[in-house]
VEXLO-382245 format. One record per residue: residue in three letters; residue number from 0; x, y, z of N, C-alpha, C in turn. Coordinates in Angstrom, 1 decimal. Example, Ala and Ser with C-alpha at 12.3 -4.5 7.8 and 13.67 -1.06 7.14 Angstrom:
<nodes>
{resn: ALA	resi: 0	npx: 13.2	npy: -5.7	npz: 7.8	capx: 12.3	capy: -4.5	capz: 7.8	cpx: 13.2	cpy: -3.3	cpz: 7.8} .
{resn: SER	resi: 1	npx: 12.8	npy: -2.2	npz: 7.1	capx: 13.7	capy: -1.1	capz: 7.1	cpx: 12.9	cpy: 0.0	cpz: 7.9} .
</nodes>
This chain:
<nodes>
{resn: MET	resi: 0	npx: 19.6	npy: 43.6	npz: -48.5	capx: 20.9	capy: 43.2	capz: -48.3	cpx: 21.8	cpy: 44.4	cpz: -48.0} .
{resn: PRO	resi: 1	npx: 22.8	npy: 44.2	npz: -47.1	capx: 23.6	capy: 45.4	capz: -46.7	cpx: 24.5	cpy: 45.8	cpz: -47.9} .
{resn: ASN	resi: 2	npx: 24.8	npy: 47.1	npz: -47.9	capx: 25.6	capy: 47.6	capz: -49.0	cpx: 27.1	cpy: 47.7	cpz: -48.7} .
{resn: THR	resi: 3	npx: 27.4	npy: 47.8	npz: -47.4	capx: 28.8	capy: 48.0	capz: -46.9	cpx: 29.2	cpy: 46.8	cpz: -46.0} .
{resn: LYS	resi: 4	npx: 30.5	npy: 46.7	npz: -45.9	capx: 31.1	capy: 45.7	capz: -45.0	cpx: 30.6	cpy: 45.9	cpz: -43.6} .
{resn: SER	resi: 5	npx: 30.6	npy: 47.1	npz: -43.1	capx: 30.2	capy: 47.4	capz: -41.7	cpx: 28.7	cpy: 47.1	cpz: -41.5} .
{resn: ALA	resi: 6	npx: 27.9	npy: 47.3	npz: -42.5	capx: 26.4	capy: 47.0	capz: -42.4	cpx: 26.2	cpy: 45.5	cpz: -42.3} .
{resn: GLU	resi: 7	npx: 27.1	npy: 44.8	npz: -43.1	capx: 27.0	capy: 43.3	capz: -43.1	cpx: 27.4	cpy: 42.8	cpz: -41.7} .
{resn: ARG	resi: 8	npx: 28.4	npy: 43.4	npz: -41.1	capx: 28.8	capy: 42.9	capz: -39.8	cpx: 27.7	cpy: 43.3	cpz: -38.7} .
{resn: ARG	resi: 9	npx: 27.1	npy: 44.4	npz: -38.8	capx: 26.1	capy: 44.8	capz: -37.9	cpx: 24.9	cpy: 43.9	cpz: -38.0} .
{resn: MET	resi: 10	npx: 24.6	npy: 43.4	npz: -39.2	capx: 23.5	capy: 42.5	capz: -39.4	cpx: 23.8	cpy: 41.2	cpz: -38.7} .
{resn: ARG	resi: 11	npx: 25.0	npy: 40.7	npz: -38.9	capx: 25.4	capy: 39.4	capz: -38.2	cpx: 25.3	cpy: 39.6	cpz: -36.7} .
{resn: ASN	resi: 12	npx: 25.8	npy: 40.7	npz: -36.2	capx: 25.8	capy: 41.0	capz: -34.7	cpx: 24.4	cpy: 41.1	cpz: -34.2} .
{resn: SER	resi: 13	npx: 23.5	npy: 41.8	npz: -35.0	capx: 22.1	capy: 41.9	capz: -34.6	cpx: 21.4	cpy: 40.6	cpz: -34.5} .
{resn: ALA	resi: 14	npx: 21.7	npy: 39.7	npz: -35.4	capx: 21.1	capy: 38.4	capz: -35.4	cpx: 21.5	cpy: 37.6	cpz: -34.2} .
{resn: ARG	resi: 15	npx: 22.8	npy: 37.7	npz: -33.9	capx: 23.3	capy: 36.9	capz: -32.7	cpx: 22.8	cpy: 37.5	cpz: -31.4} .
{resn: LYS	resi: 16	npx: 22.7	npy: 38.8	npz: -31.3	capx: 22.2	capy: 39.4	capz: -30.1	cpx: 20.7	cpy: 39.1	cpz: -29.9} .
{resn: GLN	resi: 17	npx: 20.0	npy: 39.1	npz: -31.1	capx: 18.5	capy: 38.8	capz: -31.0	cpx: 18.3	cpy: 37.4	cpz: -30.5} .
{resn: LEU	resi: 18	npx: 19.1	npy: 36.4	npz: -30.9	capx: 18.9	capy: 35.1	capz: -30.4	cpx: 19.2	cpy: 35.0	cpz: -28.9} .
{resn: GLN	resi: 19	npx: 20.3	npy: 35.7	npz: -28.5	capx: 20.6	capy: 35.7	capz: -27.1	cpx: 19.5	cpy: 36.3	cpz: -26.2} .
{resn: ASN	resi: 20	npx: 19.0	npy: 37.5	npz: -26.7	capx: 18.0	capy: 38.2	capz: -25.9	cpx: 16.7	cpy: 37.3	cpz: -25.9} .
{resn: HIS	resi: 21	npx: 16.4	npy: 36.6	npz: -27.0	capx: 15.2	capy: 35.7	capz: -27.0	cpx: 15.3	cpy: 34.6	cpz: -25.9} .
{resn: SER	resi: 22	npx: 16.5	npy: 34.1	npz: -25.9	capx: 16.8	capy: 33.0	capz: -24.9	cpx: 16.6	cpy: 33.5	cpz: -23.5} .
{resn: ILE	resi: 23	npx: 17.2	npy: 34.7	npz: -23.2	capx: 17.1	capy: 35.3	capz: -21.8	cpx: 15.6	cpy: 35.6	cpz: -21.5} .
{resn: LYS	resi: 24	npx: 14.9	npy: 36.2	npz: -22.4	capx: 13.5	capy: 36.5	capz: -22.1	cpx: 12.6	cpy: 35.2	cpz: -21.9} .
{resn: SER	resi: 25	npx: 12.9	npy: 34.2	npz: -22.7	capx: 12.2	capy: 32.9	capz: -22.5	cpx: 12.5	cpy: 32.4	cpz: -21.1} .
{resn: ARG	resi: 26	npx: 13.7	npy: 32.4	npz: -20.7	capx: 14.0	capy: 31.9	capz: -19.3	cpx: 13.3	cpy: 32.7	cpz: -18.3} .
{resn: LEU	resi: 27	npx: 13.2	npy: 34.1	npz: -18.4	capx: 12.5	capy: 34.9	capz: -17.5	cpx: 11.0	cpy: 34.5	cpz: -17.4} .
{resn: LYS	resi: 28	npx: 10.4	npy: 34.2	npz: -18.5	capx: 9.0	capy: 33.8	capz: -18.5	cpx: 8.9	cpy: 32.4	cpz: -17.8} .
{resn: THR	resi: 29	npx: 9.8	npy: 31.5	npz: -18.1	capx: 9.7	capy: 30.2	capz: -17.4	cpx: 9.9	cpy: 30.3	cpz: -15.9} .
{resn: LEU	resi: 30	npx: 10.8	npy: 31.1	npz: -15.5	capx: 11.0	capy: 31.3	capz: -14.0	cpx: 9.8	cpy: 32.0	cpz: -13.4} .
{resn: SER	resi: 31	npx: 9.3	npy: 32.9	npz: -14.0	capx: 8.1	capy: 33.6	capz: -13.5	cpx: 6.9	cpy: 32.6	cpz: -13.4} .
{resn: ARG	resi: 32	npx: 6.8	npy: 31.8	npz: -14.4	capx: 5.7	capy: 30.9	capz: -14.4	cpx: 5.8	cpy: 29.8	cpz: -13.3} .
{resn: SER	resi: 33	npx: 7.0	npy: 29.4	npz: -13.1	capx: 7.3	capy: 28.4	capz: -12.0	cpx: 7.0	cpy: 29.0	cpz: -10.6} .
{resn: TYR	resi: 34	npx: 7.4	npy: 30.3	npz: -10.5	capx: 7.1	capy: 31.0	capz: -9.3	cpx: 5.6	cpy: 31.2	cpz: -9.0} .
{resn: LEU	resi: 35	npx: 4.9	npy: 31.5	npz: -10.1	capx: 3.4	capy: 31.7	capz: -10.0	cpx: 2.7	cpy: 30.4	cpz: -9.7} .
{resn: ASP	resi: 36	npx: 3.3	npy: 29.3	npz: -10.2	capx: 2.7	capy: 28.0	capz: -9.9	cpx: 2.9	cpy: 27.6	cpz: -8.5} .
{resn: ALA	resi: 37	npx: 4.0	npy: 28.0	npz: -7.9	capx: 4.3	capy: 27.7	capz: -6.5	cpx: 3.3	cpy: 28.6	cpz: -5.6} .
{resn: ILE	resi: 38	npx: 3.1	npy: 29.8	npz: -6.0	capx: 2.2	capy: 30.7	capz: -5.3	cpx: 0.8	cpy: 30.1	cpz: -5.3} .
{resn: GLU	resi: 39	npx: 0.3	npy: 29.6	npz: -6.5	capx: -1.0	capy: 29.1	capz: -6.7	cpx: -1.2	cpy: 27.8	cpz: -5.8} .
{resn: ALA	resi: 40	npx: -0.1	npy: 27.0	npz: -5.7	capx: -0.2	capy: 25.8	capz: -4.9	cpx: -0.1	cpy: 26.1	cpz: -3.4} .
{resn: GLY	resi: 41	npx: 0.3	npy: 27.4	npz: -3.1	capx: 0.4	capy: 27.8	capz: -1.7	cpx: 1.6	cpy: 27.3	cpz: -1.0} .
{resn: LYS	resi: 42	npx: 2.7	npy: 27.0	npz: -1.7	capx: 3.9	capy: 26.5	capz: -1.1	cpx: 4.9	cpy: 27.7	cpz: -0.9} .
{resn: LYS	resi: 43	npx: 4.9	npy: 28.1	npz: 0.4	capx: 5.7	capy: 29.2	capz: 0.7	cpx: 7.2	cpy: 29.1	cpz: 0.4} .
{resn: GLU	resi: 44	npx: 7.8	npy: 28.0	npz: 0.9	capx: 9.2	capy: 27.8	capz: 0.7	cpx: 9.6	cpy: 27.7	cpz: -0.7} .
{resn: ASP	resi: 45	npx: 8.8	npy: 26.9	npz: -1.5	capx: 9.1	capy: 26.8	capz: -2.9	cpx: 9.0	cpy: 28.2	cpz: -3.6} .
{resn: ALA	resi: 46	npx: 8.0	npy: 28.9	npz: -3.2	capx: 7.7	capy: 30.3	capz: -3.8	cpx: 8.9	cpy: 31.2	cpz: -3.5} .
{resn: GLN	resi: 47	npx: 9.4	npy: 31.1	npz: -2.2	capx: 10.5	capy: 32.0	capz: -1.9	cpx: 11.8	cpy: 31.7	cpz: -2.7} .
{resn: THR	resi: 48	npx: 12.0	npy: 30.4	npz: -2.9	capx: 13.2	capy: 30.0	capz: -3.7	cpx: 13.0	cpy: 30.4	cpz: -5.1} .
{resn: ALA	resi: 49	npx: 11.8	npy: 30.2	npz: -5.6	capx: 11.5	capy: 30.6	capz: -7.0	cpx: 11.6	cpy: 32.1	cpz: -7.2} .
{resn: TYR	resi: 50	npx: 11.2	npy: 32.9	npz: -6.2	capx: 11.3	capy: 34.3	capz: -6.3	cpx: 12.7	cpy: 34.8	cpz: -6.3} .
{resn: ARG	resi: 51	npx: 13.6	npy: 34.2	npz: -5.5	capx: 15.0	capy: 34.5	capz: -5.5	cpx: 15.6	cpy: 34.3	cpz: -6.9} .
{resn: LEU	resi: 52	npx: 15.3	npy: 33.1	npz: -7.4	capx: 15.8	capy: 32.8	capz: -8.8	cpx: 15.3	cpy: 33.8	cpz: -9.8} .
{resn: ALA	resi: 53	npx: 14.0	npy: 34.1	npz: -9.8	capx: 13.4	capy: 35.0	capz: -10.8	cpx: 14.0	cpy: 36.4	cpz: -10.6} .
{resn: ALA	resi: 54	npx: 14.1	npy: 36.9	npz: -9.4	capx: 14.6	capy: 38.2	capz: -9.2	cpx: 16.0	cpy: 38.4	cpz: -9.6} .
{resn: SER	resi: 55	npx: 16.8	npy: 37.3	npz: -9.4	capx: 18.2	capy: 37.3	capz: -9.8	cpx: 18.3	cpy: 37.4	cpz: -11.4} .
{resn: ALA	resi: 56	npx: 17.4	npy: 36.5	npz: -12.0	capx: 17.4	capy: 36.5	capz: -13.5	cpx: 17.0	cpy: 37.8	cpz: -14.1} .
{resn: PHE	resi: 57	npx: 16.0	npy: 38.5	npz: -13.4	capx: 15.6	capy: 39.8	capz: -13.9	cpx: 16.7	cpy: 40.8	cpz: -13.8} .
{resn: ASP	resi: 58	npx: 17.4	npy: 40.8	npz: -12.7	capx: 18.6	capy: 41.7	capz: -12.5	cpx: 19.6	cpy: 41.5	cpz: -13.6} .
{resn: LYS	resi: 59	npx: 19.9	npy: 40.2	npz: -13.8	capx: 21.0	capy: 39.9	capz: -14.8	cpx: 20.5	cpy: 40.3	cpz: -16.2} .
{resn: ALA	resi: 60	npx: 19.2	npy: 40.1	npz: -16.5	capx: 18.7	capy: 40.5	capz: -17.8	cpx: 18.8	cpy: 42.0	cpz: -18.0} .
{resn: ALA	resi: 61	npx: 18.5	npy: 42.7	npz: -17.0	capx: 18.6	capy: 44.2	capz: -17.1	cpx: 20.0	cpy: 44.6	cpz: -17.2} .
{resn: LYS	resi: 62	npx: 20.9	npy: 43.9	npz: -16.5	capx: 22.3	capy: 44.3	capz: -16.6	cpx: 22.9	cpy: 44.1	cpz: -18.0} .
{resn: SER	resi: 63	npx: 22.5	npy: 43.0	npz: -18.6	capx: 23.0	capy: 42.7	capz: -20.0	cpx: 22.3	cpy: 43.5	cpz: -21.0} .
{resn: GLY	resi: 64	npx: 21.1	npy: 44.2	npz: -20.7	capx: 20.4	capy: 45.0	capz: -21.6	cpx: 19.3	cpy: 44.3	cpz: -22.4} .
{resn: ALA	resi: 65	npx: 19.0	npy: 43.1	npz: -22.0	capx: 18.0	capy: 42.3	capz: -22.7	cpx: 16.6	cpy: 42.9	cpz: -22.4} .
{resn: ILE	resi: 66	npx: 16.5	npy: 43.5	npz: -21.2	capx: 15.2	capy: 44.2	capz: -20.8	cpx: 15.7	cpy: 45.5	cpz: -20.1} .
{resn: HIS	resi: 67	npx: 14.8	npy: 46.4	npz: -20.0	capx: 15.1	capy: 47.7	capz: -19.4	cpx: 15.1	cpy: 47.5	cpz: -17.8} .
{resn: ARG	resi: 68	npx: 15.9	npy: 48.3	npz: -17.2	capx: 16.0	capy: 48.3	capz: -15.7	cpx: 14.7	cpy: 48.5	cpz: -15.0} .
{resn: ALA	resi: 69	npx: 13.9	npy: 49.4	npz: -15.5	capx: 12.6	capy: 49.7	capz: -14.9	cpx: 11.6	cpy: 48.6	cpz: -15.1} .
{resn: ASN	resi: 70	npx: 11.7	npy: 47.9	npz: -16.2	capx: 10.9	capy: 46.8	capz: -16.5	cpx: 11.2	cpy: 45.6	cpz: -15.5} .
{resn: ALA	resi: 71	npx: 12.5	npy: 45.4	npz: -15.3	capx: 12.9	capy: 44.4	capz: -14.3	cpx: 12.4	cpy: 44.7	cpz: -12.9} .
{resn: ASP	resi: 72	npx: 12.6	npy: 46.0	npz: -12.5	capx: 12.2	capy: 46.4	capz: -11.2	cpx: 10.7	cpy: 46.2	cpz: -11.0} .
{resn: ARG	resi: 73	npx: 9.9	npy: 46.6	npz: -12.0	capx: 8.5	capy: 46.5	capz: -11.9	cpx: 8.0	cpy: 45.1	cpz: -11.7} .
{resn: LYS	resi: 74	npx: 8.6	npy: 44.2	npz: -12.5	capx: 8.2	capy: 42.8	capz: -12.5	cpx: 8.6	cpy: 42.2	cpz: -11.2} .
{resn: LYS	resi: 75	npx: 9.8	npy: 42.5	npz: -10.6	capx: 10.2	capy: 42.0	capz: -9.3	cpx: 9.3	cpy: 42.5	cpz: -8.2} .
{resn: SER	resi: 76	npx: 8.9	npy: 43.7	npz: -8.3	capx: 8.0	capy: 44.3	capz: -7.3	cpx: 6.7	cpy: 43.6	cpz: -7.3} .
{resn: ARG	resi: 77	npx: 6.1	npy: 43.3	npz: -8.5	capx: 4.8	capy: 42.6	capz: -8.6	cpx: 4.9	cpy: 41.2	cpz: -8.1} .
{resn: LEU	resi: 78	npx: 6.0	npy: 40.6	npz: -8.4	capx: 6.2	capy: 39.2	capz: -7.9	cpx: 6.3	cpy: 39.2	cpz: -6.3} .
{resn: ALA	resi: 79	npx: 7.0	npy: 40.2	npz: -5.8	capx: 7.2	capy: 40.3	capz: -4.4	cpx: 5.8	cpy: 40.5	cpz: -3.7} .
{resn: LEU	resi: 80	npx: 5.0	npy: 41.3	npz: -4.3	capx: 3.7	capy: 41.6	capz: -3.7	cpx: 2.9	cpy: 40.3	cpz: -3.6} .
{resn: ARG	resi: 81	npx: 3.0	npy: 39.5	npz: -4.6	capx: 2.2	capy: 38.2	capz: -4.6	cpx: 2.7	cpy: 37.3	cpz: -3.5} .
{resn: LEU	resi: 82	npx: 4.1	npy: 37.3	npz: -3.3	capx: 4.6	capy: 36.5	capz: -2.2	cpx: 4.2	cpy: 37.1	cpz: -0.8} .
{resn: ALA	resi: 83	npx: 4.2	npy: 38.4	npz: -0.7	capx: 3.7	capy: 39.0	capz: 0.6	cpx: 2.3	cpy: 38.6	cpz: 0.9} .
{resn: LYS	resi: 84	npx: 1.4	npy: 38.6	npz: -0.1	capx: 0.0	capy: 38.2	capz: 0.1	cpx: -0.1	cpy: 36.8	cpz: 0.6} .
{resn: LEU	resi: 85	npx: 0.8	npy: 35.9	npz: 0.2	capx: 0.7	capy: 34.5	capz: 0.5	cpx: 1.0	cpy: 34.3	cpz: 2.0} .
{resn: LYS	resi: 86	npx: 1.9	npy: 35.1	npz: 2.6	capx: 2.3	capy: 34.9	capz: 4.0	cpx: 1.3	cpy: 35.2	cpz: 5.0} .
</nodes>
């Protein structure tokens, strides 16, 4: 248990931020999965749409600090490579 008022507040803030980050990361995984499903099915248009959504979500997650900028860039790059191979 926290000993000071400020430590108590930090604990509350950390718990709230952890929930938010978990939600963001879960959404990233869902979007990536739907993109990969479109790739597997060979649907170019669906894959392009899913890629745009996923790339945007990765950028927003990096902007908010849920994931590191380099992590977002790496994942977007790997998704883009899969799309380029499909064409």
